[in-house]
N, C-alpha and C positions, 0 to 999 in steps of 0.2 A: 615104427618101421625104419624111419630115418636114423634114429639112434642106434638101431641094430646094424645099419650099414656102416656107421662110424666104428662101433665096437667090433664088428666082424672084420673090418679092414685092419684095425689095430691087431686083432688076434692073428690074422693071416700073416702080417709082417713079423710078429713075435715068433710064430711057429716056423717061419722060413728064415729067421735070423736076419731079415732085411729091414731093420728099424730106422734106417736113415732116410730123411726126407729133404728135398731141396728147399732151401729157405729163401731163394731169390731166383728170378729169371735171368739175372746177370751172371750167374755162376752155376757150374755143375756140382759144386760142393754140397755136402749134406750135413745135417745135424740129427741126433737122436730125436725121434718124434716127441718124446716126453719133455724136451726142452721147451716146446710150445705149450704142452699141457700144464706144466707146473704153474706158470704165471696165470693161465686161464682159470685153473681150478681154484687158485687163491682168490682171484677176482670174483668168480662166481660165488664162492663161499661168503665173501665180504658183502656182496650185494644181497645175498639171501639172509645173512645173519643180522645185518644192521636193522635196528628197530624203526625202520621207515616204511610206512605202508606204500603199496604201489600207487601210481598215478590213478586218480579216480576217473572212471569212465562209466557211461550209462548206455544201456542197450539202444541200438539204432532201430528204426522202423523197418529197414530193409538191409539185406546183405549185398555187398558190392561184388556180386559174382561176375558181372561183365568186366569191370576194371581189374579184378583179381585174375581173371582168365587171360586178358590181354597182356598184363604184366608178366604172368607166368610164361606165356608163349614168347614174349620178347626175350626173357631170360634164357629160355631153352634155345631159341634161335641164335642168340648171341654166342652161346657156348659152342653150338654146332658149327656155325658159319666161321667163327674165328679159328677153330681147329682146321677146318677145310682150307682156310686161307693161309695157314701156316703160322699164325700167331704173331707175325711181325708187323712192323709199321710200313705204310700208313693204315693197313687194314684194322689193326687193333683200335686205334683212336677213331677212325671213321665209323666202324661198326658200333663202337660204344656210343658215340654221339647220336647215331641213327636209331639204334634199338633201345638204348637205356635212357635216352633223353628225348629224341625227336618223336618216337612213337607214343610214349606216355604223355608228353606235353600236348600233342595233337589230340589224343583221346580226351584228356582233361578239358581242353578248350572246347571241343565239340559237345561234351556232356554238360558242361557248365552253361553253354549257350542254350541248350535245350532244357536246362533246369533239372537234369536228372543225375548230376554228379553226386557221388557219395562223399559225405563229410564225416570224419570221425567225431563221435560224441565225447564230451568231457571238457572240463575247464583247462585253461592254461596252467602249467605247474607253478606252484608258489616259488618265490625267489630262493628260499632256503632249500627247496627240493632240487632246484636246478644245479646247485653246487655240491649237494651230497655225494654225487658220483665221483668227486675228486678223490675220495679215499680209496675205493677199489681201483680207480685208474692209476693212482700213484703207486699202489702196491704192485699192480701188473707191470708198470714201467720199471720199477726197481728190480723186480725178479727177472724181467726180460733183458735188461741191459746193464745191470750192476750186480750180478750174482753168479754163482757157478754155472747157472743154466743160461747165461747171456747169449744173445744172438751174435754171431761173428760180424765184424765190421767189413765194409766194402772198400775197395781201392778205387772206386769210380772217380772220387773227387781229385785224385792225383793224376788222372788222365785227361782232364779238361781244364779250361781257364775258369776264372771266377764267374764271369758273366754267363757262360754256358751252364755252370753248376746251378746258379740261382734260377736261370730260366727253366732248367729241367726240374728242379724241385718245385717251383711255383706251378708250372703246367701239370706236373705229375700230381700235385696236391689237388688241383681243381678237377682234372679229368679222372683220376683214380680215386683218391680218398673221398672227396666231397661228392662227386657224382655217384659213385658206387654206393655210398651209405644212404644217400637220398633215395636211390632206386631200390636197393635190396631191403633196406630196413624201413625207411619212412613210407615209401609207396607200397612195395610188394608185401612186406611182412605185416604192415598195419591192416591191409585189406584181408589177407588170409587169416589174421587173428580174429577178425569179425566173423569169419566163416567157420574156422576150425578150432579156435581157442589159442591161448598163448604159446604153449610149447610145441604143438604141431607146426604152427606158423614159423616159430623161431628155427626149428630144425629144417623146414622146407627152404626158407630163405638162405640158411647157412649152406645147405648142400648145393643149391643153385649157384650161390656165389663161389663156392669152392670149385664147382665143375668147370667153369670157364678157364680156370688157371691151368687146366690140362694143356691148353693151346700154347702157353708160354713156358711151362715147366715140365712138359711131358717128355717121355723117352720114345714114344711110338707104340708102346704096349698099353692099349687103352684100359684094360682092367686094373693093371698095376698103377697107371697114372691116376685113375679115378680114386682108387684106394688111398694113394699118397696125398691127394688134395683133400680127401675127407678127413684124414687124421691130422692134417696141417691147417689149411684155411677153414675147413669145416668145423674144427674144434674152436678156433678163434672166433668163428662166426657165432657160435653159441653164446660166447661172452658178449659180443657186440649186440646180438639180438636181445639178450636178457636185459642189458643196460637200456636199450631203446624201449623195450616193452614196459619196464618198471618205472622209468623216469620220464619218458616221452620228451627228452631234450637231446638235441643233436650234438652238442659240443663233445661229450665224452667219446662217442663212437667215431667222430671225425678226427679227434686228437689221437686215439689209439691207431686208427687206420693210417693216419699221416705219419705217426711215429714208426710204424712197421716199415714204411717205405723210405723215410728220410733219416732216421737216427743212425742206422748202420753206415750210411754215407757220411754223415756229419761226425761220427765218432772217429773216423780216420783222420780228421783234421786236427784232433787234439794232440 
């Protein structure tokens, strides 16, 4: 169903001739939606074709339905309340810290105190497995920023001093890249994988992650805005989710998410 939403959104844009999507909340400029797809499809293919088995897991005795439900509710509430708040600051950061960090941490603390917290089964990934994702990550990065389908650079760095630039990049990395990947992939996707299986959970996490971007990149037309985020962030989320599901290591997804936010800014300095 989720993949049909993404495919249907793409088909709608093709049929209406409106295939441009916003690539940043800092500008109204757009890029063809397949500029995002080509690096993602290459990355997905490399992850799939590399002769490396998925991270070993064993069935757990119970499904984490309570935790999965609370995380799902937090994700939906974040997308809805952020849009109602207009998507700006400080609402964006405060709501993110409350709903994507505060609520999950409080839940985990309470369940662990009672001894009912869910823990994913399976051993820690071997050292060689931790670094195998470097190949699809590197391919994605080259296609995204050094190819005919490269993302445009941002002029933000030229509008602020060095100290402000560094502060914005560091805070943005912690609040956006790191926190979002921990919440949507490590916490939410992992628990829904235990309930639904790999790809339904990946798609669910991708759509929920995409949907909140309506608040910061939307035009006010909700159906169009949702469709735009599904073919943009939703497609990228499939790559992030597959990397997390297969390798169960955080660095690849945090690096990719951080690159999406930071590289267009840093390229303008070259």
